[in-house]
matplotlib code that plots the C-alpha trace (Angstrom):
import matplotlib.pyplot as plt

x = [-97.9, -99.8, -101.9, -105.7, -105.6, -103.5, -105.8, -108.8, -107.1, -106.4, -110.2, -110.6, -107.6, -108.4, -107.8, -111.2, -110.5, -107.8, -107.8, -104.5, -105.7, -102.0, -101.3, -103.5, -106.9, -108.5, -110.4, -111.7, -111.9, -113.3, -110.1, -107.6, -107.6, -105.8, -104.3, -103.1, -100.5, -99.1, -97.7, -97.6, -100.3, -100.1, -102.0, -103.0, -104.3, -106.9, -108.2, -111.5, -112.6, -114.9, -116.7, -119.5, -118.5, -119.6, -117.5, -118.2, -116.1, -112.5, -110.0, -107.0, -103.8, -105.4, -104.1, -100.5, -100.7, -102.0, -99.6, -96.5, -97.5, -98.0, -94.5, -93.0, -94.6, -93.8, -90.2, -90.4, -92.2, -90.5, -88.4, -91.7, -93.4, -92.7, -94.9, -96.1, -94.3, -91.8, -91.6, -93.3, -92.6, -95.0, -96.3, -99.7, -98.5, -97.2, -96.0, -96.7, -96.5, -99.8, -100.8, -103.7, -105.5, -107.2, -110.9, -110.6, -109.6, -107.5, -108.5, -106.4, -107.9, -106.1, -109.1, -112.8, -114.2, -115.8, -119.1, -119.4, -121.6, -118.6, -116.8, -116.1, -117.9, -121.0, -121.4, -120.5, -123.1, -125.7, -125.0, -122.5, -119.9, -118.5, -116.9, -115.4, -114.5, -113.2, -115.1, -115.3, -115.9, -118.8, -118.3, -116.0, -116.2, -115.9, -112.3, -111.0, -107.8, -108.1, -105.9, -104.7, -105.2, -107.8, -108.3, -111.7, -111.6, -114.2, -115.3, -114.2, -117.3, -117.8, -118.1, -121.3, -121.8, -121.0, -118.2, -119.3, -117.5, -116.5, -114.9, -111.8, -114.0, -116.4, -113.4, -112.0, -115.4, -116.3, -112.8, -112.0, -108.6, -106.8, -106.3, -102.5, -102.7, -105.1, -103.0, -99.8, -101.4, -102.9, -99.4, -98.0, -100.9, -100.2, -96.5, -97.2, -99.6, -97.1, -94.4, -96.8, -97.8, -94.2, -93.2, -96.4, -95.8, -92.4, -94.1, -96.7, -99.4, -101.6, -102.3, -105.8, -106.7, -105.9, -106.8, -104.4, -104.8, -102.7, -102.3, -99.9, -97.1, -95.4, -96.9, -95.6, -97.8, -97.3, -98.7, -100.8, -102.9, -101.9, -100.6, -101.0, -102.6, -105.3, -107.7, -106.9, -106.2, -107.4, -104.9, -105.2, -103.0, -101.4, -100.9, -104.6, -105.9, -106.3, -107.8, -110.4, -111.2, -111.7, -114.0, -116.0, -115.1, -114.2, -110.5, -108.4, -108.4, -106.0, -107.7, -110.9, -112.9, -113.3, -115.4, -117.2, -118.2, -119.4, -121.5, -123.0, -123.8, -125.7, -127.7, -125.7, -124.3, -124.2, -127.9, -129.6, -128.1, -124.7, -125.1, -123.3, -120.0, -119.0, -115.6, -114.5, -115.0, -113.1, -110.2, -110.0, -110.1, -107.3, -105.3, -105.6, -104.4, -101.3, -100.8, -100.9, -98.3, -95.9, -96.4, -96.1, -93.3, -91.4, -91.1, -92.2, -95.1, -93.9, -96.3, -97.6, -101.1, -102.0, -103.1, -102.2, -103.3, -100.8, -98.0, -98.7, -98.7, -95.4, -93.7, -95.0, -93.7, -90.3, -90.0, -91.0, -94.4, -96.3]
y = [78.3, 78.1, 75.0, 75.0, 74.3, 77.4, 79.6, 78.1, 78.8, 82.4, 83.0, 83.9, 86.3, 88.3, 92.0, 93.7, 97.1, 99.0, 101.5, 103.5, 107.1, 108.1, 107.7, 110.6, 111.3, 108.1, 107.7, 104.2, 103.2, 100.0, 98.1, 100.5, 102.3, 105.7, 107.8, 111.3, 113.1, 116.3, 115.7, 111.9, 109.2, 105.8, 103.2, 100.0, 97.5, 95.3, 91.9, 93.4, 92.6, 94.7, 94.0, 95.9, 98.8, 97.0, 95.7, 91.9, 90.1, 89.5, 87.0, 85.5, 87.5, 89.5, 92.8, 91.6, 90.4, 93.8, 95.9, 93.8, 93.6, 97.3, 97.9, 95.5, 97.3, 100.8, 99.8, 98.3, 101.4, 104.3, 105.1, 105.8, 107.9, 108.9, 107.3, 108.2, 105.4, 106.3, 103.2, 99.8, 99.0, 96.0, 93.6, 95.3, 98.9, 101.7, 105.1, 107.5, 111.2, 113.0, 114.0, 115.8, 113.1, 113.5, 112.5, 110.0, 106.4, 105.5, 102.1, 100.6, 97.5, 95.1, 92.7, 93.1, 91.4, 91.9, 91.6, 94.9, 97.8, 99.8, 96.8, 96.8, 93.5, 94.5, 97.7, 96.0, 93.2, 95.9, 97.5, 100.2, 100.8, 104.1, 103.5, 106.7, 107.9, 104.5, 103.2, 99.5, 97.4, 95.0, 91.3, 91.2, 88.2, 88.1, 88.0, 89.0, 91.0, 94.6, 95.5, 98.4, 98.8, 101.4, 103.8, 104.0, 106.6, 106.4, 108.7, 107.8, 107.0, 107.6, 104.5, 102.6, 104.4, 103.2, 104.4, 105.7, 105.7, 109.2, 110.5, 112.7, 115.5, 115.4, 115.3, 118.4, 120.1, 119.6, 120.7, 117.4, 117.7, 120.0, 118.9, 119.0, 116.8, 114.3, 113.8, 113.4, 110.9, 109.0, 108.6, 107.4, 105.0, 103.3, 103.0, 101.5, 99.0, 98.0, 97.4, 95.5, 93.2, 92.5, 91.6, 89.4, 87.7, 86.6, 84.7, 83.2, 85.6, 88.0, 91.4, 91.9, 95.3, 97.5, 100.6, 103.4, 106.4, 109.5, 112.8, 115.7, 116.2, 119.6, 120.2, 116.9, 114.0, 110.9, 107.4, 106.6, 103.9, 100.6, 99.2, 95.8, 94.0, 91.4, 94.0, 96.6, 94.3, 91.2, 88.4, 85.3, 82.3, 82.7, 79.0, 78.3, 81.6, 80.8, 77.3, 78.7, 81.7, 79.5, 77.3, 80.2, 79.2, 81.2, 82.1, 80.8, 83.8, 84.7, 87.9, 89.0, 88.3, 84.9, 86.5, 88.8, 85.8, 83.8, 86.7, 87.3, 83.6, 84.0, 87.0, 89.8, 92.6, 95.4, 95.9, 94.4, 92.3, 90.7, 86.9, 85.0, 83.9, 80.3, 79.7, 77.5, 80.3, 82.7, 80.2, 79.6, 83.4, 83.8, 81.0, 82.8, 86.1, 84.4, 82.5, 85.8, 87.3, 84.4, 84.0, 87.6, 88.7, 85.5, 85.7, 83.3, 84.6, 84.7, 85.0, 83.3, 82.4, 84.8, 88.2, 90.8, 93.8, 92.9, 92.4, 95.8, 97.6, 96.0, 96.9, 100.5, 100.9, 99.4, 101.7, 104.8, 105.4, 104.7]
z = [-161.2, -157.9, -157.3, -157.4, -153.6, -152.9, -154.9, -153.1, -149.7, -150.8, -151.4, -147.7, -147.8, -150.9, -150.7, -151.0, -149.5, -147.6, -144.8, -144.4, -143.5, -142.7, -146.4, -147.4, -148.8, -150.1, -153.4, -154.2, -157.9, -159.3, -158.6, -157.0, -153.7, -154.2, -151.5, -152.4, -150.4, -151.8, -155.3, -154.8, -155.0, -153.4, -155.5, -153.9, -156.4, -154.7, -155.8, -156.9, -160.5, -162.5, -165.8, -167.6, -165.4, -162.3, -159.4, -159.2, -156.6, -155.6, -157.2, -155.4, -156.2, -159.0, -157.5, -157.4, -161.0, -162.2, -160.3, -161.1, -164.8, -165.0, -163.4, -166.0, -168.9, -167.5, -167.6, -171.1, -172.6, -170.9, -174.0, -175.9, -173.2, -169.7, -167.0, -163.5, -161.6, -158.8, -156.7, -156.0, -152.3, -152.3, -155.0, -154.8, -154.4, -156.7, -155.6, -158.5, -159.4, -159.0, -162.6, -164.2, -166.2, -169.5, -169.2, -172.1, -172.3, -175.4, -176.7, -179.5, -181.2, -183.5, -183.9, -184.0, -180.9, -177.5, -175.7, -173.9, -175.2, -176.3, -178.0, -181.7, -182.4, -180.4, -182.4, -185.7, -185.1, -184.6, -187.9, -186.9, -189.6, -188.3, -184.9, -183.4, -186.9, -188.1, -191.2, -191.1, -194.2, -194.7, -194.2, -191.1, -188.9, -185.1, -183.9, -187.4, -187.5, -188.7, -191.7, -189.5, -185.8, -184.9, -182.1, -180.4, -177.5, -174.8, -172.0, -168.5, -166.5, -162.8, -160.6, -161.5, -164.8, -168.3, -170.6, -173.9, -177.3, -178.6, -181.7, -182.1, -183.4, -180.4, -177.9, -179.5, -179.9, -176.2, -175.2, -173.4, -175.0, -177.3, -180.9, -180.3, -177.2, -178.7, -181.8, -179.8, -177.5, -180.4, -181.9, -178.6, -178.1, -181.5, -180.7, -177.3, -178.9, -181.6, -179.0, -176.8, -179.7, -180.6, -177.0, -176.6, -179.9, -178.8, -176.0, -178.3, -177.2, -179.3, -177.7, -179.1, -177.8, -174.9, -173.0, -172.1, -169.8, -170.1, -168.2, -167.8, -165.4, -165.4, -168.8, -170.3, -171.5, -169.3, -169.3, -166.2, -164.5, -165.9, -169.2, -171.0, -168.0, -168.2, -166.9, -169.5, -172.4, -174.2, -174.8, -177.0, -177.6, -181.1, -181.9, -182.1, -183.3, -187.0, -186.4, -184.0, -186.2, -189.3, -187.3, -185.9, -182.3, -179.3, -178.9, -176.0, -173.6, -170.8, -169.6, -167.8, -171.0, -169.4, -166.6, -169.0, -171.2, -168.2, -167.0, -170.5, -170.8, -167.5, -168.8, -167.3, -169.3, -166.7, -165.8, -162.8, -160.1, -160.6, -160.6, -157.8, -159.2, -158.1, -156.4, -159.3, -161.7, -159.5, -159.1, -162.9, -163.5, -161.0, -162.6, -166.0, -164.6, -163.1, -166.3, -168.3, -166.0, -166.4, -170.1, -171.0, -168.7, -168.8, -165.0, -162.3, -160.2, -156.6, -153.7, -150.6, -149.3, -146.5, -145.3, -148.0, -145.9, -143.2, -145.7, -147.4, -144.0, -143.1, -146.5, -146.4, -142.9, -143.8, -146.8, -144.7, -146.4, -143.1]

ax = plt.figure().add_subplot(projection="3d")
ax.plot(x, y, z, "-o")
ax.set_aspect("equal")
plt.show()
């Protein structure tokens, strides 16, 4: 694990944006810079962090954690579903097939929790008992495990807009996906989640919920974007789950829920100006991302303090992409 001093030093080297016009046409998402060239896409995962559908700041080494975790999980899950990954020439970079994405995010939830407007607990605490077609019983408590994991799809919002929950019926009705594709993807999503929970459990971690994105490549359904990262998933420590749940206390988190909770405690849930996030909060969030990588993959997180942009440029040139 990197020291607090190393994380502090990296604050001035975080990767906020990239500029590689020779890679192709650029599209900037909340976290990733995408360059399209023919039938390939070069995805550079920056250190930007978003929450409540807003870009907040950058965290040391966050992009490397996300990209390397996604590569790890793509390898682990390729027997369940094909994915878009071709190569990863740099810790922050993935070369992928250009796919036609479905305009839906597939969110699988094993527990009722969350603080965002689309989260299961936020809706439940407001009296909602039918969440995307899932009927929830009375008397559930925050962070309680569902008897069976549920799927709560949401629309994919444009940058700056908010995602919205949507049911299977409305997805099909509005022709966002065909019934056949939706049902096939739903089945795949539950299989991915089950495997993810099993692998995480071996490391003493609970995969609480997660988001998947899918598309089509040559007419075949493929997994895209990222999988089981601290940005797309919630993770808790298993050893203290029951004790904290029984006491009605917050779970020990190793995901970006730490940042979400800090923002919510400071009165921000997506509207108005983003509060200034102190360096100590950024450093702790970064530490948790790295901890998540090491705990879940069982691998040591290898990196160095310094200019990430220069390293990316060098690696892309060495691999013939620039």
